[in-house]
N, C-alpha and C positions, 0 to 999 in steps of 0.2 A: 086342341092337335092330336093328329093322330100319330101313332107310334111310328110308322113309315117317315112322314114329315120330319119328326123329331131325329130319327136314325140318320135321314140325308142331311138335314142341317148339322147335326154331329159331324158327319162325315166331312161336309164343306168346311166346317170348322177346322178339323184337324188338316185338312189337305190346305187350306189357306194358311195355316200356322208353318207347315211343313215347307209350303213354297217360299213364304215369307223369310223363312231361317236360310233358305239356298239362294237369296237375292234376287227374290221375285220371280224365278222360274223362267226367266227368259233366256237370251243369249248372252247375259252377263254384262251388256253393254250398258245399262242403265240402272240404277238402284231402284228400290220398289217404291221410294217418293218420287219419283219420276224426274229429277234433277240428274246432268250429266255427272258422269262419274269424276270424280276429283283424282287427279295422279296421287298415288303416294309417294310422301317425300322420302327420299333415302336416308336412312339413318346417319347421323355425322360420323364422317370417318373418325376414328381415333386419332388423337394427338400423336404426333410420330414421336419416337421415343426421345428424350433430350440426347444431344452429343455428348459424351463423356467427358470429362474436365481433360484439359490438355495436361499432359505429365509436364510437370514442374522442371524446370531447366535444372540440370544437376548442379550442384553447389561448386563455385569455382575455387578451387583451392586460395587460399590468401596467397598474395604474391610472396615467393621465396627470396630471402636475403642472405646476403654474407658480408659480415662486417669484417673488414681487412684494417690490420694495424701495423706499422712498422716506423722503424726509426730512420728519421731525414737522414740523409748524409750531410756530413760537416766538412769533407775535403774530397778531392778527385782523386782518380789512381794515382798520380805522382806526388800525393802526398800534401797538394798545395790546398790551401783551404777554398771552399766551395761557397763564394757570396753571393753569386746570382741565379740561384736556382728559379727557374721560372714555373715549372710545372712538373705533372707526374704523368705517365702512361700506366694505366692497369690493362694487363692483357689475361685472358683466360678462354680456358676450354674443357672439354670433358677429357682429354688424354694429357699424359706427362709430354710436358713443352710442346703441345699443339694446341696452340691459342688461336681461337675464331673470332674472338670479340675483343675491342680494345674501348677504353675509356681515357679519353685526355681531361684532365682537369686541373686548372690553374693553382699553383701553391697558395696563393692567398684565399682559395675559397675551400680549402681543407680544414677540417677541425683538427689542428695540431697544438700541443701541450708541451711545453717545458719541462723534460724529466732529468736533466743534467744539464753538465758544461763539461767543455773539450778546448783544448789549445786554439780551436779555430772558432770557438764561441758556444752557444747553448745547444744542448742536444735537445732535438724535439721529436715525440712520438705523435704520428698521424693517423688519423682513421677516416674511413670511408666504406659508405654502406653501398655495396652492389645489388641492385634491385631486379626484379622480374625475373628470377632464375627459375627454372625446371626443376624438380626435384633429381637430383643426381649427385655424383662425386665431381666438384669443379677443381681445377687447376689454376692456381693464381700465381702472377708475378707483376712486381713494380719495376720500372724504370723512373730514373731523374732525368730532367731535360733543363739545360741551363738556357738563359736568355739568348745565346747562339745558335741555339738548335742542338747542340752535343747530346747525345743520347748514351746513358750509362747502359752497363749490361744488366741483363735481367737481374734481379734479386734472387734470392733462393724461393724455389717454389713452395707455395703453401697449398694444402690439399684440403678442402673443408667438403664434407658430405652435408647438402641441404635437403630437408623432408617437409 
């Protein structure tokens, strides 16, 4: 082979390599192997950020309570013996003698214990747990109710702070 042919062959080889490296040198519509171009698949989108965990519910304080204790009356205001005590009314609220809540409870449903004796019979101390209170200072008073529906005056007010 002559030098010129070798040089032309070498130039053709270089040109062919350069054209193949550029996708065949055509319009770019078909690859060098003659097959139609395959659409390139898009990269998968990244997974969305996970949603943050919901804030936990604030812990609700335990139900606040107040334990009331009082001495059950044994006589009426006219000093006659009280033998027909039917129930108690517990009244309470957030200010002095301004009661916004009441609980009526039958005498037999209370926890009462005998703590002494009087001329009218046993002296009993009763207790009741008032539940579902908010944190505050509460004012409580108790009234006795006989089986005819007669209601006593309020007891002395008890002031209890619950937290």
